C-alpha positions as CSV (number, residue, x, y, z in Angstrom):
1,M,-48.4,12.8,-111.9
2,G,-48.4,11.4,-115.5
3,L,-47.4,7.9,-116.5
4,V,-43.9,9.0,-117.7
5,A,-43.3,10.9,-114.4
6,R,-44.5,7.9,-112.4
7,N,-42.3,5.5,-114.5
8,M,-39.3,7.8,-114.0
9,A,-40.0,7.8,-110.3
10,V,-40.1,4.0,-110.2
11,L,-36.9,3.9,-112.3
12,L,-35.0,6.2,-110.0
13,G,-36.4,4.5,-107.0
14,G,-35.3,1.2,-108.3
15,T,-31.8,2.5,-108.9
16,A,-31.7,3.8,-105.4
17,V,-32.8,0.5,-104.0
18,T,-30.2,-1.4,-106.0
19,V,-27.4,0.8,-104.7
20,L,-28.8,0.8,-101.2
21,V,-29.0,-3.0,-101.1
22,A,-25.4,-3.2,-102.3
23,T,-24.4,-0.7,-99.6
24,I,-26.3,-2.5,-96.8
25,G,-24.9,-5.8,-98.1
26,A,-21.4,-4.4,-97.8
27,R,-21.9,-3.4,-94.2
28,A,-23.6,-6.7,-93.3
29,Q,-20.8,-8.6,-95.0
30,E,-18.2,-6.7,-92.9
31,T,-19.9,-7.3,-89.6
32,N,-20.6,-11.0,-90.2
33,E,-17.5,-12.0,-92.0
34,T,-16.3,-14.4,-89.3
35,E,-19.7,-16.0,-89.1
36,K,-19.9,-16.4,-92.8
37,Q,-16.5,-18.1,-93.1
38,D,-17.8,-20.8,-90.7
39,R,-20.7,-21.6,-93.0
40,V,-20.6,-24.1,-95.8
41,T,-21.9,-22.3,-98.8
42,Q,-24.0,-24.1,-101.4
43,L,-23.5,-21.5,-104.1
44,E,-20.7,-23.3,-106.0
45,R,-23.4,-25.7,-107.2
46,V,-25.4,-22.9,-109.0
47,V,-24.1,-23.4,-112.5
48,I,-26.5,-20.7,-113.9
49,T,-24.9,-18.0,-111.8
50,T,-21.8,-18.0,-114.0
51,G,-23.8,-15.9,-116.5
52,K,-26.1,-16.1,-119.4
53,A,-25.1,-16.3,-123.1
54,G,-27.5,-13.4,-123.8
55,A,-28.0,-9.9,-122.8
56,G,-24.4,-9.0,-123.4
57,N,-22.7,-11.0,-120.6
58,G,-20.8,-13.2,-123.0
59,T,-20.0,-15.7,-120.2
60,G,-20.9,-19.3,-119.5
61,D,-21.6,-22.3,-121.7
62,P,-25.1,-22.2,-123.2
63,V,-25.7,-25.9,-122.4
64,D,-25.4,-25.1,-118.7
65,V,-28.3,-22.6,-118.9
66,P,-32.0,-23.8,-118.6
67,A,-33.1,-21.4,-121.3
68,S,-32.8,-21.0,-125.1
69,V,-29.5,-19.2,-125.3
70,G,-26.8,-19.6,-127.9
71,K,-23.3,-18.3,-128.7
72,V,-21.2,-17.9,-131.7
73,D,-17.7,-17.8,-130.3
74,K,-14.5,-16.6,-132.1
75,T,-13.6,-20.2,-133.1
76,T,-16.9,-20.6,-135.0
77,L,-16.5,-17.1,-136.5
78,E,-13.2,-18.1,-137.9
79,K,-14.5,-21.4,-139.2
80,L,-17.6,-20.0,-140.9
81,G,-15.9,-16.8,-142.0
82,R,-16.6,-13.2,-141.1
83,E,-17.4,-12.1,-144.6
84,N,-21.2,-12.9,-144.3
85,L,-22.7,-12.5,-140.9
86,D,-26.1,-13.7,-142.3
87,D,-24.6,-17.2,-142.8
88,V,-23.1,-17.2,-139.3
89,L,-26.3,-16.2,-137.5
90,R,-28.3,-18.7,-139.6
91,S,-26.2,-21.5,-138.1
92,V,-27.8,-20.8,-134.7
93,P,-31.1,-22.7,-134.1
94,G,-34.2,-20.5,-133.9
95,T,-32.2,-17.6,-135.3
96,F,-32.3,-16.3,-138.9
97,T,-31.8,-13.0,-140.7
98,R,-33.6,-10.8,-143.2
99,E,-31.0,-10.9,-146.0
100,N,-30.4,-8.2,-148.6
101,P,-26.9,-8.4,-150.2
102,Q,-27.2,-4.7,-151.2
103,Q,-27.7,-3.8,-147.5
104,P,-24.7,-4.3,-145.2
105,G,-26.8,-4.0,-142.1
106,I,-27.8,-7.1,-140.1
107,A,-31.5,-7.7,-139.4
108,V,-31.9,-10.6,-136.9
109,N,-34.9,-12.8,-136.9
110,I,-35.7,-14.9,-133.8
111,R,-38.4,-17.5,-133.9
112,G,-40.0,-15.8,-136.9
113,F,-40.1,-12.4,-135.3
114,E,-38.1,-9.5,-136.7
115,G,-38.0,-5.8,-137.2
116,S,-39.2,-2.8,-135.2
117,G,-37.6,-3.9,-131.9
118,R,-39.1,-7.4,-131.8
119,V,-35.5,-8.5,-131.3
120,N,-33.4,-6.3,-129.2
121,S,-30.1,-6.0,-131.2
122,M,-27.0,-4.6,-129.4
123,I,-23.4,-3.9,-130.0
124,D,-21.4,-4.3,-126.7
125,G,-24.7,-4.0,-124.9
126,V,-25.7,-0.8,-126.7
127,R,-29.2,-0.8,-128.1
128,Q,-29.3,-0.3,-131.9
129,S,-32.6,1.5,-132.5
130,F,-32.1,2.8,-136.0
131,R,-35.1,2.1,-138.2
132,F,-36.6,3.5,-141.4
133,T,-39.8,2.8,-143.3
134,G,-39.4,1.1,-146.7
135,H,-39.4,-2.1,-148.6
136,E,-37.1,-3.7,-146.1
137,A,-36.7,-5.1,-142.6
138,G,-37.8,-2.9,-139.8
139,G,-34.3,-2.1,-138.6
140,F,-30.6,-2.9,-139.1
141,T,-27.5,-3.2,-137.0
142,Y,-24.3,-1.9,-138.5
143,V,-21.2,-3.5,-137.2
144,D,-17.9,-4.5,-138.7
145,P,-17.4,-8.3,-138.7
146,N,-13.7,-7.9,-138.4
147,F,-14.2,-6.4,-134.9
148,L,-16.4,-9.3,-133.6
149,T,-15.2,-11.7,-131.0
150,E,-18.5,-13.3,-130.1
151,I,-22.3,-13.1,-130.8
152,D,-24.6,-13.9,-127.9
153,V,-28.2,-14.9,-128.7
154,E,-31.1,-15.3,-126.2
155,R,-34.4,-16.6,-127.6
156,G,-37.6,-15.9,-125.7
157,A,-38.4,-13.3,-123.1
158,V,-35.4,-11.5,-121.5
159,S,-36.1,-10.4,-117.9
160,T,-32.9,-8.6,-117.0
161,A,-30.8,-5.9,-118.8
162,G,-31.1,-6.2,-122.5
163,G,-34.8,-7.0,-122.4
164,G,-37.7,-5.1,-124.0
165,G,-37.9,-7.1,-127.1
166,L,-40.8,-9.5,-128.0
167,A,-38.8,-12.6,-129.0
168,G,-35.3,-12.2,-127.6
169,S,-32.0,-10.4,-127.9
170,V,-28.7,-10.6,-129.8
171,N,-25.5,-8.9,-128.7
172,F,-22.5,-8.4,-131.0
173,R,-19.4,-8.3,-128.8
174,T,-16.3,-6.6,-130.2
175,I,-12.7,-7.1,-129.4
176,G,-11.0,-5.7,-126.3
177,V,-7.7,-5.6,-124.6
178,E,-8.0,-9.2,-123.4
179,D,-8.5,-10.4,-127.1
180,I,-5.4,-8.6,-128.3
181,V,-2.9,-8.9,-125.4
182,R,-2.2,-12.5,-124.3
183,D,-1.9,-13.5,-120.7
184,G,1.5,-12.8,-119.3
185,Q,2.3,-10.2,-122.0
186,E,2.4,-6.4,-121.8
187,Y,1.9,-5.7,-125.5
188,G,-0.1,-7.4,-128.2
189,L,-0.8,-7.2,-132.0
190,L,-3.8,-8.9,-133.7
191,G,-4.3,-8.8,-137.4
192,R,-6.8,-10.3,-139.9
193,A,-6.6,-10.3,-143.7
194,S,-8.8,-12.0,-146.2
195,W,-9.6,-12.1,-150.0
196,G,-12.6,-13.5,-151.7
197,S,-13.4,-14.2,-155.4
198,N,-16.8,-13.3,-157.0
199,G,-16.7,-9.7,-156.0
200,V,-15.8,-10.2,-152.3
201,G,-12.4,-8.5,-152.6
202,F,-10.1,-7.7,-149.8
203,S,-10.7,-7.1,-146.1
204,E,-8.0,-6.1,-143.5
205,M,-8.0,-5.4,-139.8
206,L,-5.1,-4.5,-137.5
207,A,-5.4,-4.1,-133.7
208,G,-2.8,-3.2,-131.1
209,G,-3.0,-3.3,-127.3
210,V,-1.0,-2.7,-124.1
211,K,-1.7,-3.9,-120.6
212,R,0.3,-2.7,-117.7
213,D,-0.6,-3.2,-114.1
214,A,-4.3,-2.2,-113.8
215,V,-4.5,-0.3,-117.1
216,G,-5.2,-1.7,-120.6
217,L,-5.5,0.2,-123.9
218,A,-6.5,-1.1,-127.3
219,A,-7.0,0.4,-130.8
220,A,-8.0,-1.1,-134.1
221,I,-8.8,-0.1,-137.7
222,S,-10.5,-2.1,-140.4
223,K,-11.2,-1.7,-144.1
224,R,-13.2,-3.7,-146.6
225,D,-13.8,-3.2,-150.4
226,S,-16.2,-5.4,-152.3
227,N,-17.9,-5.4,-155.7
228,D,-21.0,-6.9,-157.3
229,F,-21.2,-10.7,-157.2
230,R,-22.5,-13.2,-159.7
231,N,-25.2,-15.7,-158.9
232,G,-25.2,-19.4,-159.7
233,D,-26.3,-18.7,-163.4
234,G,-23.3,-16.4,-163.8
235,D,-25.4,-13.2,-163.9
236,T,-24.2,-10.1,-162.1
237,V,-26.4,-9.0,-159.1
238,P,-26.0,-5.2,-159.2
239,Y,-25.3,-2.9,-156.3
240,T,-24.0,-5.7,-154.0
241,G,-20.6,-4.1,-153.2
242,Q,-19.6,-1.9,-150.3
243,D,-16.8,0.4,-149.1
244,L,-16.4,0.0,-145.3
245,V,-14.0,1.8,-142.9
246,S,-14.2,1.2,-139.1
247,G,-12.2,2.2,-136.0
248,L,-12.3,1.0,-132.4
249,L,-10.8,2.2,-129.1
250,K,-11.0,0.5,-125.8
251,A,-9.6,1.3,-122.3
252,D,-9.7,-0.6,-119.0
253,F,-8.8,0.8,-115.6
254,G,-8.6,-1.1,-112.4
255,F,-8.8,0.7,-109.0
256,G,-7.6,-1.7,-106.4
257,E,-8.9,-5.2,-106.6
258,D,-12.6,-4.3,-106.4
259,H,-13.2,-1.5,-108.9
260,R,-13.0,-1.6,-112.7
261,L,-13.9,1.0,-115.3
262,S,-14.1,0.2,-119.0
263,L,-14.5,2.8,-121.8
264,G,-15.1,2.1,-125.5
265,G,-15.8,3.8,-128.8
266,I,-16.5,2.4,-132.2
267,F,-16.8,4.3,-135.5
268,Y,-18.4,2.7,-138.6
269,Q,-18.8,4.2,-142.1
270,N,-20.1,2.3,-145.1
271,D,-20.8,3.5,-148.6
272,F,-23.2,1.2,-150.6
273,A,-26.2,1.3,-153.0
274,A,-29.6,0.0,-151.9
275,N,-33.3,1.0,-152.2
276,S,-32.6,2.8,-155.5
277,Y,-30.0,5.2,-154.0
278,E,-26.3,5.4,-153.3
279,Q,-26.2,5.6,-149.5
280,Q,-23.8,6.3,-146.7
281,V,-24.3,5.0,-143.1
282,K,-22.3,6.2,-140.1
283,N,-22.7,4.5,-136.8
284,R,-20.9,5.9,-133.7
285,T,-21.1,4.0,-130.4
286,A,-19.6,4.9,-127.0
287,T,-19.7,2.9,-123.8
288,A,-18.7,3.4,-120.1
289,N,-19.0,0.4,-117.9
290,Y,-18.2,0.3,-114.1
291,R,-17.9,-2.8,-112.0
292,Y,-17.7,-3.0,-108.2
293,D,-16.9,-6.6,-107.1
294,P,-15.5,-6.5,-103.6
295,T,-13.3,-9.5,-102.7
296,G,-14.9,-11.9,-100.3
297,N,-18.4,-10.2,-100.5
298,D,-21.0,-12.4,-102.2
299,L,-23.8,-9.8,-101.7
300,I,-22.3,-7.2,-104.0
301,H,-21.6,-7.6,-107.7
302,L,-22.6,-4.1,-108.9
303,K,-22.7,-3.2,-112.6
304,V,-23.3,0.3,-114.0
305,N,-23.4,0.7,-117.8
306,G,-23.9,3.9,-119.7
307,Y,-23.9,4.3,-123.5
308,F,-24.4,6.6,-126.4
309,N,-25.3,5.7,-130.0
310,D,-25.6,7.9,-133.1
311,I,-26.6,6.6,-136.5
312,Q,-27.0,8.6,-139.7
313,M,-28.2,7.4,-143.1
314,E,-27.9,9.6,-146.1
315,Y,-29.2,9.1,-149.6
316,L,-26.3,10.5,-151.7
317,K,-27.5,10.0,-155.3
318,G,-30.4,8.3,-157.1
319,L,-29.7,5.2,-159.2
320,S,-32.4,6.2,-161.7
321,P,-33.6,9.6,-163.2
322,F,-36.9,9.1,-161.3
323,A,-35.3,9.0,-157.9
324,S,-36.6,12.1,-156.0
325,A,-35.2,11.5,-152.5
326,A,-31.5,12.3,-153.0
327,G,-30.3,14.3,-150.1
328,R,-32.4,12.5,-147.6
329,K,-30.9,12.2,-144.1
330,I,-32.3,10.1,-141.3
331,N,-30.6,10.4,-137.9
332,D,-31.2,8.4,-134.7
333,R,-29.4,9.5,-131.5
334,G,-29.8,7.4,-128.4
335,V,-28.6,7.5,-124.8
336,G,-29.1,4.8,-122.2
337,F,-28.0,3.1,-119.0
338,D,-28.6,0.1,-116.9
339,V,-27.7,-0.5,-113.2
340,S,-27.9,-3.9,-111.5
341,N,-26.6,-5.8,-108.5
342,T,-26.2,-9.5,-108.1
343,S,-26.2,-11.1,-104.6
344,L,-25.2,-14.7,-103.8
345,M,-26.7,-16.2,-100.6
346,D,-27.5,-19.5,-99.0
347,F,-30.2,-20.4,-96.6
348,G,-29.3,-23.8,-95.3
349,E,-29.3,-26.1,-98.3
350,I,-30.9,-23.6,-100.6
351,A,-28.6,-21.5,-102.7
352,V,-29.9,-18.1,-104.0
353,K,-28.8,-15.8,-106.7
354,S,-30.7,-12.5,-106.8
355,E,-30.2,-9.9,-109.6
356,N,-32.1,-6.6,-109.3
357,G,-31.8,-3.5,-111.4
358,V,-33.1,-0.9,-113.8
359,E,-32.5,0.1,-117.4
360,Y,-33.5,3.2,-119.4
361,F,-33.1,4.2,-123.0
362,T,-34.1,7.3,-124.9
363,D,-33.6,8.1,-128.6
364,K,-34.6,11.0,-130.9
365,V,-35.3,10.5,-134.6
366,T,-34.9,13.4,-137.0
367,S,-34.9,13.6,-140.8
368,I,-34.4,16.0,-143.7
369,N,-36.3,15.2,-146.8
370,G,-37.3,12.1,-144.9
371,G,-40.3,11.1,-147.1
372,V,-42.7,9.0,-145.0
373,N,-40.3,8.8,-142.1
374,P,-40.9,11.0,-139.0
375,A,-39.2,14.4,-139.1
376,N,-39.0,14.9,-135.4
377,A,-39.9,12.1,-132.9
378,H,-38.8,11.0,-129.5
379,S,-39.1,7.6,-127.7
380,R,-38.3,6.5,-124.2
381,T,-38.2,3.0,-122.9
382,G,-37.3,1.6,-119.5
383,A,-37.7,-1.2,-117.0
384,V,-37.3,-2.3,-113.4
385,F,-36.4,-6.0,-113.0
386,S,-35.7,-8.7,-110.5
387,E,-34.6,-12.2,-111.3
388,N,-34.0,-14.8,-108.5
389,T,-32.6,-18.3,-108.8
390,F,-33.1,-20.9,-106.1
391,T,-31.1,-24.1,-106.1
392,Y,-31.9,-27.0,-103.9
393,G,-30.2,-30.3,-104.6
394,M,-31.1,-31.3,-108.2
395,F,-33.8,-28.6,-108.5
396,E,-33.5,-25.1,-109.8
397,L,-36.3,-22.5,-109.7
398,V,-35.9,-19.1,-111.5
399,G,-38.5,-16.5,-110.9
400,A,-38.3,-13.1,-112.6
401,L,-40.5,-10.0,-112.7
402,R,-40.0,-7.1,-115.1
403,Y,-42.0,-3.9,-115.4
404,D,-41.6,-2.3,-118.9
405,F,-42.8,1.1,-119.8
406,Y,-42.5,3.5,-122.8
407,N,-43.4,6.9,-124.1
408,L,-43.6,8.1,-127.7
409,N,-44.0,11.7,-128.7
410,G,-43.6,13.8,-131.8
411,T,-45.5,15.2,-134.8
412,A,-47.2,13.2,-137.6
413,D,-48.6,14.2,-141.0
414,A,-51.9,12.5,-142.0
415,G,-52.3,14.6,-145.1
416,P,-55.3,16.7,-146.1
417,R,-57.6,13.7,-146.6
418,A,-57.2,12.6,-142.9
419,G,-56.9,15.8,-140.9
420,G,-53.4,17.0,-141.6
421,A,-50.7,17.3,-139.0
422,Y,-51.1,16.5,-135.3
423,T,-49.1,15.7,-132.2
424,V,-48.6,12.2,-130.8
425,D,-48.0,11.6,-127.1
426,Q,-48.5,8.0,-126.0
427,S,-47.4,6.2,-122.7
428,K,-48.0,2.7,-121.5
429,G,-46.5,0.0,-119.2
430,A,-46.9,-3.7,-118.4
431,L,-45.7,-6.2,-115.8
432,N,-44.0,-9.2,-117.4
433,P,-43.3,-12.3,-115.3
434,K,-41.0,-15.3,-116.1
435,V,-40.7,-18.6,-114.3
436,T,-38.4,-21.6,-115.0
437,L,-38.2,-24.9,-113.2
438,A,-35.2,-27.1,-114.0
439,V,-34.2,-30.5,-112.7
440,K,-30.7,-32.1,-112.9
441,P,-31.0,-35.7,-111.7
442,V,-27.5,-36.4,-113.0
443,D,-24.7,-34.0,-113.7
444,W,-25.0,-34.3,-117.5
445,F,-28.8,-34.1,-118.0
446,Q,-31.2,-31.2,-117.3
447,P,-34.8,-30.8,-118.5
448,Y,-36.6,-27.6,-117.8
449,V,-40.0,-25.8,-118.4
450,T,-40.5,-22.0,-118.7
451,Y,-43.5,-19.7,-118.8
452,S,-42.9,-16.1,-119.8
453,Q,-44.5,-12.8,-120.9
454,S,-42.9,-10.0,-122.9
455,M,-43.9,-6.7,-124.5
456,R,-42.8,-4.7,-127.5
457,A,-43.6,-1.0,-127.7
458,P,-44.6,0.4,-131.1
459,T,-41.9,2.4,-132.8
460,V,-42.0,6.0,-133.9
461,Q,-41.9,4.8,-137.5
462,E,-45.1,2.7,-137.0
463,T,-46.9,5.4,-135.0
464,M,-45.9,8.5,-137.0
465,V,-45.4,7.3,-140.6
466,G,-47.0,9.7,-143.0
467,G,-46.9,11.4,-146.3
468,D,-46.6,10.3,-149.9
469,H,-44.4,7.6,-151.5
470,P,-41.5,9.2,-153.3
471,G,-41.3,9.0,-157.1
472,G,-44.7,10.2,-158.0
473,T,-46.7,7.1,-157.1
474,S,-50.2,7.2,-155.8
475,A,-49.4,5.5,-152.4
476,S,-49.9,7.6,-149.3
477,F,-49.4,6.7,-145.6
478,L,-51.5,7.4,-142.5
479,P,-50.1,7.7,-139.0
480,N,-51.7,5.8,-136.2
481,P,-51.3,7.4,-132.7
482,D,-53.5,4.8,-131.1
483,L,-51.3,1.8,-131.7
484,K,-51.1,-0.6,-128.7
485,P,-47.9,-2.4,-127.7
486,E,-47.5,-6.1,-128.8
487,S,-47.8,-8.5,-125.8
488,Q,-46.6,-12.1,-125.7
489,K,-47.4,-15.0,-123.5
490,G,-45.6,-18.3,-124.1
491,W,-44.1,-21.4,-122.6
492,E,-41.2,-23.6,-123.5
493,V,-39.9,-27.1,-122.6
494,G,-36.3,-28.0,-123.1
495,V,-33.4,-30.3,-122.3
496,N,-29.7,-29.9,-121.9
497,V,-27.2,-32.7,-122.3
498,K,-23.5,-32.2,-121.5
499,R,-21.5,-35.5,-121.5
500,D,-17.8,-35.9,-121.6
501,G,-16.0,-39.3,-121.9
502,L,-19.0,-40.9,-123.6
503,L,-17.2,-43.3,-126.0
504,T,-13.6,-42.4,-125.3
505,A,-11.7,-40.7,-122.6
506,D,-11.6,-37.4,-124.5
507,D,-14.8,-37.1,-126.5
508,S,-17.6,-34.7,-125.7
509,L,-21.4,-34.5,-126.5
510,R,-23.4,-31.4,-126.3
511,V,-27.2,-31.3,-126.9
512,K,-29.6,-28.4,-126.5
513,A,-33.2,-28.9,-127.6
514,S,-36.5,-27.1,-126.9
515,Y,-40.1,-26.7,-128.0
516,Y,-41.8,-23.3,-127.6
517,N,-45.3,-22.0,-128.1
518,M,-46.0,-18.2,-128.3
519,K,-49.2,-16.3,-128.3
520,V,-49.1,-12.6,-129.4
521,E,-51.9,-10.1,-128.9
522,D,-52.1,-6.8,-130.8
523,F,-49.6,-7.8,-133.4
524,I,-48.7,-4.7,-135.5
525,A,-48.9,-5.0,-139.3
526,A,-49.4,-2.7,-142.2
527,R,-52.8,-2.6,-143.7
528,F,-54.8,-0.6,-146.4
529,N,-57.3,1.9,-145.0
530,P,-60.2,2.0,-147.5
531,Q,-61.8,5.1,-145.7
532,F,-58.9,7.4,-146.6
533,F,-57.4,5.2,-149.4
534,M,-54.1,5.1,-147.5
535,F,-51.8,2.6,-145.9
536,E,-51.2,2.5,-142.1
537,Y,-50.0,0.3,-139.3
538,V,-52.7,-1.3,-137.2
539,N,-53.1,-3.8,-134.3
540,V,-54.3,-7.1,-135.8
541,P,-57.4,-8.3,-133.9
542,G,-57.2,-11.7,-132.0
543,E,-54.2,-13.8,-131.3
544,S,-51.2,-14.5,-133.5
545,R,-49.5,-17.8,-132.8
546,Q,-46.0,-19.1,-133.3
547,S,-44.5,-22.4,-132.3
548,G,-41.5,-24.5,-133.1
549,I,-38.7,-26.9,-132.3
550,E,-35.0,-26.0,-131.9
551,L,-32.1,-28.4,-131.7
552,A,-28.3,-27.8,-131.4
553,A,-26.1,-30.9,-131.1
554,T,-22.4,-31.4,-131.4
555,Y,-20.1,-34.4,-130.9
556,D,-16.3,-34.0,-130.8
557,L,-13.9,-36.9,-130.9
558,G,-10.7,-35.0,-131.2
559,M,-9.7,-36.4,-134.6
560,A,-13.3,-35.9,-135.9
561,F,-16.3,-33.7,-135.1
562,G,-19.8,-33.1,-136.2
563,G,-22.8,-31.0,-135.4
564,I,-26.4,-30.2,-136.4
565,A,-28.5,-27.1,-136.0
566,Y,-32.2,-27.7,-136.7
567,T,-35.2,-25.3,-136.6
568,H,-38.8,-26.2,-137.3
569,T,-41.3,-23.3,-137.3
570,D,-45.1,-23.4,-137.4
571,T,-46.1,-19.8,-138.4
572,K,-49.5,-18.3,-137.9
573,L,-48.4,-14.7,-138.0
574,P,-50.5,-12.1,-139.9
575,S,-49.6,-11.1,-143.4
576,Q,-47.9,-7.9,-144.1
577,Q,-49.0,-5.2,-146.6
578,P,-46.5,-5.0,-149.5
579,G,-44.5,-1.8,-149.4
580,L,-44.4,-1.3,-145.6
581,G,-41.8,-3.8,-144.4
582,A,-40.4,-7.2,-145.3
583,L,-42.8,-9.8,-146.5
584,S,-41.5,-13.4,-146.0
585,Y,-42.3,-15.9,-143.3
586,L,-39.6,-18.2,-141.7
587,P,-39.4,-21.5,-143.7
588,D,-40.8,-24.6,-142.0
589,D,-37.5,-26.4,-141.7
590,I,-33.9,-25.2,-141.6
591,V,-31.0,-27.5,-141.2
592,A,-27.2,-26.9,-141.0
593,L,-25.1,-30.1,-140.8
594,T,-21.3,-29.8,-140.1
595,L,-18.8,-32.7,-140.4
596,G,-15.0,-32.6,-140.3
597,G,-11.7,-34.1,-139.2
598,R,-8.4,-33.0,-137.8
599,F,-5.0,-34.0,-139.0
600,L,-1.3,-33.3,-138.5
601,E,-1.5,-33.4,-134.7
602,Q,-4.8,-31.6,-135.0
603,K,-3.1,-28.5,-136.6
604,L,-5.1,-29.0,-139.8
605,E,-8.9,-29.0,-139.8
606,I,-11.0,-29.9,-142.8
607,G,-14.8,-30.0,-143.0
608,T,-18.0,-29.5,-144.9
609,R,-21.2,-27.7,-144.1
610,V,-24.5,-28.6,-145.7
611,N,-27.4,-26.1,-145.5
612,Y,-31.0,-27.0,-146.2
613,V,-33.9,-24.6,-146.2
614,S,-37.4,-25.9,-146.9
615,N,-40.3,-24.3,-148.8
616,G,-41.4,-20.9,-147.4
617,V,-44.1,-18.3,-148.0
618,T,-43.9,-14.7,-149.1
619,N,-46.5,-12.0,-149.5
620,V,-47.2,-10.3,-152.8
621,G,-49.7,-7.6,-153.7
622,N,-52.9,-8.5,-155.4
623,A,-53.3,-6.0,-158.2
624,N,-56.9,-7.2,-158.9
625,D,-58.0,-6.4,-155.3
626,A,-59.2,-2.9,-154.6
627,T,-58.0,-3.2,-151.0
628,F,-54.5,-4.4,-152.0
629,T,-54.9,-7.4,-149.8
630,P,-51.6,-9.4,-149.8
631,I,-51.7,-13.0,-151.0
632,N,-49.2,-15.8,-150.0
633,V,-46.9,-17.3,-152.6
634,K,-44.8,-20.4,-151.9
635,T,-41.0,-20.1,-152.3
636,P,-38.9,-23.1,-153.3
637,S,-36.6,-25.1,-151.0
638,Y,-32.8,-25.2,-151.7
639,T,-29.6,-26.9,-150.5
640,T,-26.1,-25.5,-150.6
641,V,-22.7,-27.1,-149.7
642,D,-19.7,-25.3,-148.2
643,L,-16.1,-26.6,-147.6
644,F,-13.7,-25.2,-145.1
645,T,-10.1,-25.8,-143.9
646,N,-8.1,-24.2,-141.2
647,Y,-4.4,-24.7,-140.6
648,K,-2.5,-23.5,-137.5
649,V,1.0,-22.7,-138.7
650,N,2.2,-22.0,-135.2
651,E,0.9,-20.4,-132.0
652,N,0.9,-17.0,-133.7
653,V,-0.4,-17.6,-137.2
654,D,-3.5,-19.3,-138.7
655,V,-4.5,-19.6,-142.3
656,A,-7.9,-20.7,-143.7
657,F,-9.5,-21.6,-147.0
658,K,-13.2,-21.8,-147.7
659,V,-15.6,-22.4,-150.6
660,T,-19.2,-21.4,-150.3
661,N,-22.0,-22.7,-152.6
662,L,-19.6,-25.4,-153.9
663,F,-21.9,-26.6,-156.7
664,D,-22.6,-23.0,-157.9
665,K,-26.4,-23.4,-157.3
666,Q,-28.8,-20.8,-158.4
667,Y,-31.2,-20.0,-155.6
668,T,-33.0,-17.3,-153.7
669,P,-32.1,-17.2,-150.0
670,A,-35.1,-17.4,-147.6
671,L,-36.1,-14.0,-146.2
672,S,-34.2,-12.2,-149.0
673,T,-35.3,-9.0,-150.7
674,I,-33.0,-9.7,-153.6
675,G,-33.8,-12.5,-156.1
676,S,-30.5,-14.3,-156.3
677,G,-28.0,-15.7,-153.9
678,Q,-24.2,-15.6,-154.3
679,G,-22.7,-18.2,-156.6
680,R,-19.6,-20.3,-155.9
681,T,-17.1,-18.2,-154.0
682,F,-13.5,-18.9,-152.8
683,Y,-12.1,-17.3,-149.7
684,L,-8.5,-17.2,-148.4
685,S,-7.8,-15.6,-145.0
686,T,-5.2,-15.4,-142.3
687,Q,-5.0,-14.3,-138.7
688,F,-1.9,-13.5,-136.7
689,Q,-1.4,-12.6,-133.0
690,F,1.9,-11.7,-131.3
């Protein structure tokens, strides 16, 4: 039996065990209900069991979780604006983006790691695996900001559903029936409209929903048109506009009190110009989520999620007479599922939460005139996981074990110099543990320490890249079927502070701080192969290290508020060969400071946000080096200032006004593939809900 067959057997066996445990638990619950009612359960003390802010759950307060999780809720989205998700994500400590204003996709960076699945990016829990080889990030997520209600970020190893990345996960959650139809109403209407100067243009979204008895339906449509913007010097930055149309459908069905089925579909189409071509991207996502949560049964909280995702990128027209890849189509079609059950138990004074499950994802990459991208490749990834939380008094111990496995197969073209075409078939697996110990001596203070391991499988693009660079250049690319997966071992110490009534009866203080240290073996980077005079992806020998400090702190006095998000990164990651991926390192220090006040019975909110980014480093090619060895060049620091104001007209209508880059500063955003940031820009928006 091969590795894939064994892994599938483990996967199916894990699924069967999960369902079997739930079934046995149901019977045990029925026969011992009287006895159970006589016991005094300890589970109400287990704050972490309310859910994590990552992996698509979208529940719980991040400051209650002894882990580096973060959340951008809909209030923050409205405050910072939905026009630029890069700015929104950069407000989360330890989280950044690879920014290209010509490219509408989002490329999330966590703790300096990005691209090629190092961060598992999802939409409503659906893995976004689309990647292409070029002078860009190693993958993008295409989602309409108008549809977002929350963004969940989990930094570090993820042991349950949504894992499989090296450095963490991010989940973009879209609106549903509950976001459109208010409690106590049968019908609902939600609308958003905005206008921005400096090329931003108009954006509109309209959503309607109905909720009757146990059935809920929702539908939404969104449109955005933007043009080229000007930088701080007043110069036009070309090809920074886009034409976006999106649609969304959601349906919820309840069967009795215990069963719920949720269906969803999202369609996204965007026309833009990037990488020397006019392009069109279509992203289709479908979800089917089932929940079985029997009343009065703490042993069964069953979740079954299935999904489909199809992304197509097409090069419509070249922007220069030398463009030779017009007509290129790259398609990535993926199908996946995850099954898990959570049981809540208590053994005397020890409360236990046990989550056990499996997940599996497969996607196929095809291309027409794909250049160096694979023409026909298939990847499969999966995992079996168990995470158990034990709470005794002020102590909390979380122990998790996750077995990750993958398979890559397809054809690759090494060219006549390196043996021509051949078949790739690679399978590997690894066991990844995670342990957290947290202490809560008082109800507002919780320090913790975590040790974790994670793995990132090589992508089909890294393994099967091949052929010649388009446009008649001399660059050629070599596949590497022997790539090993990246593996990470790391630890983290952190502290959570959640204090209400600190100085006044109604104020609140929230602090989440952590220090992490990560060691990566077999880091994958692009290198020049002097034997064949070609470029290829290789495993870098030795250890690649990354460490840093993350701080999120907010204080709210009611009439005034303030917050700081701070990230310090010490990067010792390998350099990247120019031409095969993005080239910049995360800056040493990133600070976002927010201050504001509330007036007119707190209906009016006025504030400012100061953004500071320190010096950074980027790789450039050394034309005088025969091996094209990249060299590091320092990038300058910069500071920008934004203003925002929000006014609640009544319970149904909000209006907002915002100015970004108030002083019209000319700068280059960190981790940007375009040389200029957007100049001073004014935004006016409104949201209504009836």
